[in-house]
C-alpha positions as CSV (number, residue, x, y, z in Angstrom):
1,M,22.1,172.5,-141.4
2,P,21.8,169.7,-138.4
3,E,20.1,170.6,-135.3
4,D,22.5,171.2,-132.1
5,R,21.6,168.5,-129.4
6,G,23.4,167.9,-125.7
7,K,24.4,164.3,-124.3
8,R,21.8,161.6,-124.1
9,V,21.4,158.5,-121.8
10,S,20.8,155.3,-124.5
11,F,18.4,153.1,-123.5
12,A,20.7,150.3,-123.4
13,Q,22.5,153.1,-120.6
14,Q,19.1,153.5,-118.7
15,V,18.4,149.7,-118.4
16,G,21.6,149.2,-117.0
17,E,21.7,151.6,-114.2
18,E,18.3,150.7,-113.4
19,G,19.7,147.1,-113.6
20,E,22.1,148.2,-110.8
21,T,20.2,149.9,-108.8
22,F,18.0,146.7,-108.4
23,F,20.4,144.5,-108.3
24,A,22.1,146.5,-105.3
25,H,18.9,146.4,-103.4
26,W,18.3,142.7,-104.0
27,A,22.2,141.8,-103.1
28,T,21.5,144.0,-99.9
29,K,18.7,141.7,-98.8
30,H,20.3,138.3,-99.9
31,R,23.5,139.0,-97.5
32,L,26.1,140.3,-100.1
33,T,27.5,143.9,-99.9
34,L,28.6,145.3,-102.8
35,S,31.7,146.7,-104.4
36,K,32.1,148.1,-107.5
37,P,35.8,147.8,-109.1
38,V,36.7,151.4,-110.3
39,R,37.9,149.6,-113.2
40,D,35.6,146.8,-114.9
41,I,38.1,144.0,-115.9
42,G,35.8,140.8,-116.1
43,L,33.6,141.5,-113.1
44,D,30.7,143.9,-112.5
45,Y,31.2,143.6,-108.4
46,L,33.3,142.1,-105.9
47,C,30.3,141.1,-102.9
48,Q,31.3,140.0,-99.5
49,V,29.1,137.5,-98.2
50,L,27.6,137.9,-94.8
51,A,26.4,135.3,-92.3
52,P,23.6,136.0,-89.5
53,V,24.3,136.2,-85.8
54,K,23.3,133.7,-83.8
55,G,20.5,135.5,-81.5
56,S,20.6,139.0,-83.5
57,K,19.6,140.7,-86.2
58,S,23.2,141.6,-87.0
59,L,25.5,140.5,-90.2
60,E,29.0,139.9,-90.0
61,G,31.4,138.9,-92.5
62,T,32.4,135.4,-93.4
63,G,35.5,136.3,-95.2
64,S,34.0,134.8,-98.1
65,V,34.1,137.0,-101.5
66,L,31.4,136.4,-104.2
67,G,32.8,137.4,-108.2
68,A,29.3,139.3,-109.7
69,Q,28.8,139.7,-113.4
70,C,25.4,141.2,-113.9
71,K,23.1,141.5,-117.2
72,A,19.9,143.5,-117.4
73,V,16.9,143.3,-119.2
74,A,13.8,145.5,-119.9
75,K,11.5,143.5,-121.0
76,S,11.5,139.9,-122.9
77,K,9.6,137.3,-123.4
78,H,12.7,135.1,-123.9
79,P,15.1,136.9,-121.9
80,R,18.9,135.8,-121.6
81,I,22.4,136.8,-120.8
82,I,24.9,137.2,-124.1
83,L,28.5,136.7,-123.1
84,E,31.2,137.5,-125.5
85,R,34.3,135.8,-125.9
86,I,36.4,138.1,-123.7
87,D,33.4,137.6,-121.1
88,A,34.6,134.3,-121.1
89,V,37.8,134.2,-120.8
90,D,37.5,136.2,-117.6
91,I,34.8,134.5,-115.7
92,L,37.3,130.5,-116.6
93,R,40.2,133.1,-114.8
94,Q,38.4,133.6,-111.2
95,N,39.8,132.2,-108.4
96,Q,36.7,132.7,-106.3
97,A,33.3,131.8,-106.0
98,T,31.7,133.3,-108.7
99,C,28.0,134.1,-110.1
100,L,26.4,135.3,-113.3
101,F,23.3,137.8,-112.3
102,G,20.3,138.1,-114.8
103,V,17.6,141.3,-113.6
104,Q,14.3,141.1,-115.5
105,L,13.0,144.8,-114.3
106,D,9.6,144.1,-115.6
107,T,9.2,141.4,-113.4
108,G,11.5,142.3,-110.9
109,K,13.0,139.2,-111.0
110,V,17.0,138.5,-110.6
111,F,18.0,135.4,-111.8
112,F,21.6,133.5,-111.1
113,L,23.7,130.8,-111.8
114,F,27.3,130.2,-110.0
115,L,30.3,128.9,-111.7
116,D,29.8,125.2,-111.4
117,F,31.3,122.1,-113.7
118,W,28.6,122.7,-115.9
119,L,28.8,126.1,-116.8
120,M,32.6,125.8,-116.7
121,D,32.4,123.0,-119.4
122,K,29.6,125.3,-121.9
123,L,32.3,128.5,-121.4
124,K,35.2,125.7,-122.4
125,A,33.0,124.7,-125.6
126,F,32.2,128.1,-125.9
127,L,35.9,129.0,-126.4
128,D,36.7,126.4,-128.5
129,G,34.2,126.8,-130.9
130,T,34.4,130.0,-133.6
131,N,31.3,131.7,-132.2
132,A,31.8,135.5,-131.1
133,T,28.8,135.1,-128.3
134,L,27.3,132.5,-126.1
135,T,23.6,132.8,-125.2
136,I,22.6,131.4,-122.1
137,P,18.8,131.8,-121.7
138,Y,17.4,132.7,-118.3
139,S,15.1,129.8,-118.3
140,D,19.1,127.9,-117.6
141,L,19.7,130.1,-114.6
142,Y,17.9,129.5,-111.1
143,T,15.6,132.2,-109.3
144,G,14.3,133.0,-105.3
145,T,15.7,133.8,-102.3
146,K,16.0,130.3,-100.6
147,V,17.4,128.5,-103.5
148,F,20.1,131.3,-103.7
149,L,21.4,131.4,-100.3
150,E,21.2,127.1,-100.4
151,Q,23.7,127.6,-103.2
152,L,25.8,130.1,-102.2
153,A,27.1,128.2,-99.0
154,P,28.2,125.3,-100.7
155,F,29.9,127.4,-103.3
156,I,32.1,129.7,-101.1
157,N,33.3,126.8,-98.9
158,P,37.5,126.9,-100.1
159,F,36.7,123.1,-100.7
160,V,34.4,123.2,-103.1
161,Q,36.3,126.0,-104.6
162,N,39.3,123.7,-105.1
163,R,37.5,121.3,-106.7
164,L,36.4,123.9,-109.4
165,R,39.6,125.1,-109.9
166,L,40.8,121.4,-109.9
167,H,38.2,121.0,-113.0
168,R,39.5,124.1,-114.5
169,E,42.8,123.2,-114.9
170,N,42.0,119.7,-116.1
171,Q,39.8,121.6,-119.2
172,R,42.9,123.1,-119.9
173,L,45.4,120.5,-119.6
174,R,42.7,118.1,-121.9
175,R,43.1,120.7,-124.6
176,A,46.6,120.4,-124.8
177,I,47.1,116.9,-124.1
178,P,43.7,115.2,-124.9
179,G,42.5,111.9,-122.5
180,S,45.1,113.2,-119.9
181,V,43.3,113.5,-116.5
182,F,45.1,116.5,-113.6
183,S,44.4,115.2,-109.8
184,L,46.5,116.9,-106.5
185,R,47.1,115.2,-103.2
186,S,47.9,118.1,-100.5
187,S,48.3,118.6,-96.9
188,N,49.3,121.2,-94.9
189,T,52.7,121.2,-95.8
190,E,52.9,120.4,-99.6
191,S,50.8,119.4,-102.5
192,I,52.0,116.3,-104.8
193,A,50.0,116.5,-108.5
194,H,49.2,113.3,-110.5
195,V,49.1,113.8,-113.8
196,Q,47.6,110.7,-116.1
197,V,48.3,111.1,-120.0
198,P,46.9,108.1,-122.8
199,R,50.7,107.5,-123.9
200,L,53.6,108.2,-121.8
201,T,55.2,110.2,-124.7
202,Q,53.0,112.6,-124.4
203,A,53.8,114.0,-121.4
204,Y,57.4,115.5,-122.6
205,V,59.1,117.4,-125.3
206,I,61.1,115.0,-127.3
207,D,64.0,117.0,-128.8
208,P,65.4,115.4,-132.2
209,G,68.9,114.5,-130.6
210,A,67.1,112.6,-127.6
211,S,64.9,110.7,-129.8
212,V,66.8,107.2,-129.6
213,S,67.2,107.3,-126.0
214,A,63.7,107.8,-125.5
215,R,62.5,105.5,-127.5
216,L,64.9,102.7,-125.8
217,Q,63.4,103.8,-122.6
218,I,60.0,103.7,-123.9
219,F,60.1,100.2,-125.7
220,E,62.9,98.5,-122.9
221,R,61.6,100.5,-119.2
222,G,58.4,101.2,-120.3
223,Y,59.0,104.8,-119.0
224,I,61.3,108.0,-119.6
225,D,64.2,109.3,-117.1
226,P,62.8,113.5,-117.1
227,N,66.2,114.1,-116.3
228,T,67.6,112.4,-120.2
229,Q,69.2,115.4,-122.0
230,G,66.8,116.8,-124.5
231,V,63.7,115.3,-122.6
232,S,61.6,118.0,-120.5
233,L,58.1,117.8,-119.6
234,H,55.0,119.1,-122.0
235,P,54.7,122.8,-121.0
236,E,51.0,122.9,-119.4
237,I,52.5,119.7,-117.1
238,E,54.9,122.1,-116.2
239,R,52.6,124.7,-115.7
240,L,50.8,123.0,-113.9
241,L,53.2,121.9,-111.2
242,R,54.1,126.1,-110.7
243,Q,50.4,126.8,-110.4
244,T,49.8,124.4,-107.9
245,D,53.4,124.7,-106.2
246,S,53.6,120.8,-106.2
247,R,56.9,119.9,-105.0
248,A,56.8,116.0,-106.8
249,L,54.9,115.1,-109.5
250,L,53.2,111.2,-110.3
251,L,53.0,110.7,-113.8
252,Q,51.3,108.0,-115.2
253,G,50.4,107.4,-118.7
254,I,49.5,103.9,-120.9
255,V,52.7,102.8,-122.6
256,G,50.5,99.9,-123.9
257,A,48.3,97.0,-123.5
258,F,49.1,93.5,-122.4
259,V,48.2,90.7,-125.3
260,T,49.3,87.4,-126.0
261,V,51.7,86.1,-129.0
262,R,51.7,82.9,-130.1
263,I,54.7,81.4,-132.0
264,Q,54.5,78.1,-134.5
265,A,57.8,76.0,-135.5
266,G,56.8,73.2,-137.5
267,D,53.2,71.5,-135.6
268,Q,54.3,73.0,-132.2
269,E,52.5,75.9,-131.1
270,A,53.2,78.2,-127.6
271,S,52.2,81.7,-127.0
272,A,53.3,84.2,-123.9
273,E,52.1,87.4,-122.8
274,F,53.7,90.5,-124.0
275,E,52.9,94.2,-123.7
276,V,52.5,96.6,-126.4
277,R,54.8,99.6,-126.4
278,L,54.2,102.4,-129.1
279,F,57.1,105.2,-129.7
280,D,56.0,107.6,-133.0
281,D,55.3,104.9,-135.8
282,E,56.7,101.6,-134.6
283,T,55.4,99.2,-132.0
284,S,56.8,96.7,-129.9
285,F,55.9,93.6,-128.1
286,V,57.6,93.1,-125.2
287,H,58.4,90.1,-122.8
288,K,59.2,90.5,-119.4
289,A,62.1,87.9,-119.7
290,G,64.0,91.0,-121.8
291,L,63.0,90.5,-124.9
292,R,61.3,92.8,-127.4
293,L,59.7,92.7,-131.2
294,T,59.8,95.6,-133.1
295,F,58.3,96.7,-136.3
296,S,57.2,100.4,-138.0
297,A,54.8,101.6,-140.0
298,A,54.8,101.6,-143.5
299,R,58.0,103.5,-144.4
300,K,58.8,104.9,-147.9
301,D,62.3,105.0,-149.6
302,S,63.8,103.8,-152.7
303,R,62.7,100.0,-153.0
304,G,59.1,101.6,-151.9
305,Y,56.8,100.9,-148.6
306,I,58.2,99.0,-146.2
307,H,58.1,97.7,-142.4
308,Q,61.7,97.7,-140.5
309,F,61.8,94.7,-138.2
310,E,64.1,94.3,-135.4
311,F,64.3,92.5,-131.8
312,N,66.4,93.5,-128.7
313,L,67.7,91.6,-125.4
314,F,68.0,94.0,-122.6
315,D,67.8,93.5,-118.6
316,P,64.3,93.6,-117.4
317,D,64.2,96.2,-114.2
318,E,62.2,92.8,-112.4
319,P,64.2,89.7,-112.3
320,F,62.4,86.8,-114.4
321,S,61.5,83.6,-113.5
322,W,61.6,80.8,-115.6
323,D,58.3,78.8,-115.5
324,S,57.4,76.0,-117.6
325,N,55.4,78.3,-120.1
326,A,58.0,80.6,-120.7
327,V,60.8,77.7,-121.2
328,E,58.0,76.1,-123.6
329,F,57.0,79.3,-125.8
330,F,61.1,80.2,-126.1
331,A,62.1,76.7,-127.2
332,L,60.2,77.6,-130.4
333,F,62.5,80.4,-131.1
334,K,64.4,77.9,-134.1
335,P,64.7,78.6,-138.0
336,D,61.5,78.7,-140.0
337,A,59.4,79.3,-137.0
338,K,56.9,82.3,-137.0
339,I,55.3,84.7,-134.9
340,I,51.5,85.7,-134.8
341,L,49.8,88.2,-133.3
342,P,47.0,89.0,-131.8
343,S,45.4,90.8,-135.2
344,G,46.0,87.5,-136.8
345,S,49.1,89.1,-139.0
346,E,52.0,86.3,-139.3
347,F,55.8,86.9,-139.7
348,P,58.6,84.8,-139.9
349,L,60.6,85.0,-136.8
350,K,63.7,85.3,-138.6
351,M,62.4,89.3,-140.0
352,F,63.2,90.4,-136.7
353,G,66.9,89.6,-137.3
354,Q,68.7,86.0,-137.9
355,S,69.9,85.1,-134.5
356,V,66.9,85.2,-132.8
357,E,65.9,82.0,-134.7
358,Q,69.0,80.4,-131.8
359,F,67.0,81.3,-128.7
360,G,65.6,78.5,-128.5
361,F,69.1,76.1,-129.1
362,A,70.7,78.6,-126.5
363,I,68.0,78.3,-124.0
364,E,67.7,74.6,-124.2
365,T,72.0,74.2,-124.2
366,F,72.3,76.8,-121.3
367,K,70.1,74.8,-118.7
368,K,71.7,71.3,-119.7
369,I,75.2,73.3,-119.0
370,D,73.8,74.3,-115.7
371,E,72.6,71.1,-115.0
372,G,76.0,69.0,-116.0
373,L,78.0,71.7,-114.0
374,E,75.5,71.7,-111.1
375,T,75.0,75.3,-110.9
376,D,72.2,77.2,-110.5
377,S,73.3,80.7,-113.0
378,S,69.7,82.4,-113.2
379,F,70.0,82.7,-116.8
380,A,68.4,85.8,-118.3
381,L,68.2,86.6,-122.3
382,V,70.3,89.6,-122.2
383,D,72.6,86.5,-121.1
384,L,72.6,85.7,-124.9
385,K,74.4,89.8,-125.9
386,D,77.2,88.9,-123.4
387,E,80.4,87.8,-125.4
388,E,81.8,85.8,-123.1
389,V,78.5,83.5,-122.3
390,A,78.1,83.0,-125.9
391,N,81.6,81.9,-126.4
392,S,81.4,79.2,-123.0
393,L,78.1,78.3,-124.2
394,N,79.2,77.1,-127.7
395,F,82.3,75.3,-126.1
396,F,80.4,73.1,-123.4
397,N,78.0,72.5,-126.4
398,A,80.3,71.1,-128.5
399,F,82.7,69.7,-125.9
400,F,79.8,68.0,-123.8
401,F,76.9,67.5,-126.3
402,E,78.6,67.3,-129.5
403,N,81.4,65.2,-128.7
404,I,83.7,67.6,-130.3
405,T,87.1,66.6,-128.9
406,A,89.7,69.0,-127.7
407,D,92.1,68.3,-130.1
408,Q,89.5,69.4,-132.9
409,M,89.2,72.6,-131.3
410,V,92.6,73.8,-129.4
411,Q,94.6,75.5,-131.8
412,A,97.9,74.2,-132.9
413,F,100.6,77.4,-131.9
414,L,104.2,78.6,-131.8
415,F,106.2,80.4,-129.0
416,G,109.2,82.4,-128.6
417,P,112.0,82.5,-130.7
418,A,110.2,79.9,-133.0
419,A,106.9,82.0,-133.7
420,D,107.6,83.3,-137.3
421,M,109.1,79.8,-138.2
422,R,106.9,77.4,-140.4
423,P,106.2,74.2,-138.6
424,E,107.2,71.4,-140.8
425,D,110.8,73.6,-140.4
426,L,110.4,72.4,-136.9
427,V,111.5,69.0,-134.7
428,T,108.3,67.4,-133.4
429,E,108.3,65.0,-129.9
430,R,105.4,63.4,-128.6
431,V,104.2,64.1,-125.3
432,D,101.9,62.8,-123.0
433,I,99.7,65.9,-121.6
434,R,96.9,66.9,-119.0
435,L,95.8,70.3,-120.2
436,P,93.5,72.6,-117.9
437,I,91.0,74.5,-120.2
438,A,89.7,77.6,-118.2
439,V,85.9,78.7,-118.9
440,N,84.1,81.2,-117.1
441,W,80.3,80.5,-116.7
442,K,78.9,83.5,-115.7
443,S,79.5,83.7,-111.7
444,T,81.5,80.5,-111.7
445,G,84.7,79.3,-113.5
446,A,85.3,75.8,-114.8
447,V,89.0,73.7,-115.3
448,V,87.9,71.3,-117.8
449,W,91.5,68.9,-117.7
450,I,92.1,67.1,-120.5
451,D,94.0,63.9,-121.0
452,G,95.5,63.2,-123.8
453,E,98.9,63.4,-126.4
454,A,100.5,66.2,-128.3
455,D,103.2,67.1,-130.5
456,A,105.3,69.5,-128.9
457,F,107.2,71.7,-131.0
458,L,111.4,71.8,-130.4
459,F,113.9,74.3,-131.5
460,D,117.2,74.6,-130.5
461,K,116.3,71.3,-128.4
462,K,113.4,73.6,-126.2
463,L,109.9,73.5,-126.2
464,C,108.3,76.2,-128.6
465,G,104.7,75.1,-129.1
466,F,102.3,72.5,-129.0
467,R,99.8,70.1,-131.6
468,L,97.7,68.2,-129.1
469,L,96.6,65.1,-131.4
470,Q,94.2,63.1,-129.3
471,Q,91.9,63.3,-126.2
472,N,91.7,60.0,-123.9
473,G,89.5,61.7,-121.1
474,W,88.6,64.8,-119.1
475,S,86.7,65.9,-116.4
476,V,85.6,69.3,-115.0
477,L,86.6,71.2,-111.5
478,K,84.7,74.1,-110.6
479,R,86.6,76.9,-108.9
480,E,86.1,80.8,-108.1
481,R,85.1,83.2,-111.8
482,F,88.9,83.6,-113.7
483,E,90.3,87.0,-114.0
484,K,91.0,86.0,-117.9
485,S,89.7,86.6,-121.6
486,V,86.0,86.2,-123.2
487,H,87.1,83.3,-124.6
488,P,87.6,79.7,-122.9
489,E,91.4,79.5,-122.7
490,A,93.9,76.4,-123.2
491,W,96.7,77.0,-120.3
492,F,100.0,75.2,-121.0
493,Y,102.8,77.1,-119.3
494,E,102.0,79.6,-116.6
495,D,104.6,81.6,-118.1
496,W,103.4,81.7,-121.9
497,P,100.3,83.0,-123.2
498,P,96.9,81.5,-122.8
499,I,95.7,79.8,-125.9
500,P,91.9,81.4,-126.7
501,I,89.4,78.7,-128.1
502,A,87.2,81.2,-130.7
503,A,86.6,78.7,-133.1
504,L,87.6,74.9,-134.6
505,K,91.6,75.1,-135.2
506,V,92.7,76.4,-138.3
507,G,96.4,75.4,-139.3
508,V,98.9,77.0,-136.7
509,T,98.8,80.4,-135.0
510,N,102.2,82.2,-134.0
511,F,101.9,83.8,-130.3
512,T,104.0,86.0,-128.8
513,H,104.0,87.0,-124.4
514,E,101.4,89.4,-123.1
515,G,102.7,89.2,-119.8
516,R,99.9,87.8,-117.8
517,R,101.0,85.0,-115.8
518,L,98.5,82.0,-115.5
519,P,97.1,80.5,-112.3
520,F,98.8,77.2,-112.9
521,E,99.7,74.9,-115.7
522,A,99.7,71.5,-117.6
523,E,101.3,68.7,-117.0
524,I,103.6,67.6,-119.7
525,S,105.7,64.0,-119.2
526,R,107.8,64.0,-122.8
527,R,108.6,60.8,-123.7
528,P,112.1,59.9,-123.8
529,N,113.7,59.8,-127.6
530,P,117.6,58.9,-127.5
531,D,117.7,60.8,-130.9
532,L,117.1,64.5,-129.0
533,E,118.8,65.6,-126.1
534,Q,116.0,66.9,-123.5
535,D,115.9,70.3,-122.4
């Protein structure tokens, strides 16, 4: 039968109590007054820090507090502090100056290590790993009264502690978003957080439904509007804003790098600077004129692994100035051209879309039209997406530079009661005509006056339509921009419908009146015909 025994004090408890007694005496000699928490939830002591009074042997409170965690050893050739994971978490959570103390009872020495950048990083690395304990040898700690007091002064400085808090917040942020950096700009009235992330998209949580919008913003704006529905800040950044009570956030992220892209067309070559922007598995090469060339990583579909290509034109945030280098570069956007990326990879231009091959022609034609009309229309690539600009450009190019005459472009038509009749069933009459064709050229209106001959269709001895036969001359008059359709329009009579010029004419088109009254009308001279009574 085992022998009964009373309560005992273990050797570890004896060492701990002796260490506390020794440390309390040491603290008194080092301007600290100890307060031991009733419940230990991370620190052994909260120490008020004292300072000498000038001209006196008295000490007074500084208002500063030092958190202390104390470990003691009785005798060891290699004394060390052993921290468990819970100890490391508690130490990193402290918001006041904090110090680890090690008491070596056999030598009567106290060693110390303030919570600084080095210790913070060491504790974080420990928590990032899988070890159950962290060992810090006393040889990594400091000792001596003079050294302690010299180090104590800066560590109880609230501004030094502020920098340590920023370091701790950076640790947390980098754990959530590797490579990120946090700083804080503060005044006596407010704080503003500044967060830098390696890639801008890392600063957000993007719902699947908001992916399309976020993608376009990254590619075409270089940033994401945080007010976009379905887009929110990363939870760790949100926590930082609350933790620092920041009024505003300055968010900076790398969207891409600037690189040189080349284009070759035949024996001609030019280059321009593009910015590389990334989103998910896609890469966009973005020119500040408002063009992006985008392709994806290889994606698997029913055909195997393929890259998806696209281009888009968009309105840049800042006006683009067309210098000679830009004009030379985009002039080579023509059939059979190829794009050469910095990696040396070559792609036929048409892989991004067939219409991108027409940019060179469109830009050259746009400038020729501007010169011909004596206008300065501030051309932007995105203009090529404007249906009216495209229609006007095609019309002016055909009329001015390809010598396609109005009689080849203005559709023959019937109007009114004869609209449903066959043209061959109607009587015609030859007329001389001065016909206005109204065209908008961005902010300018232009009227191309055509002098020529036409056949007039007659129904019940009244004019009911025209077919242009011959163009004898023309002139251009600039006016204010017209309120009209997106097509160039031929205007015959002010109460007749405008005839849109959408393509080269084919056959005869029937029109009904749309109720719009035209600003002015053609000048038509009917030639006398003794066989017809004029009306």
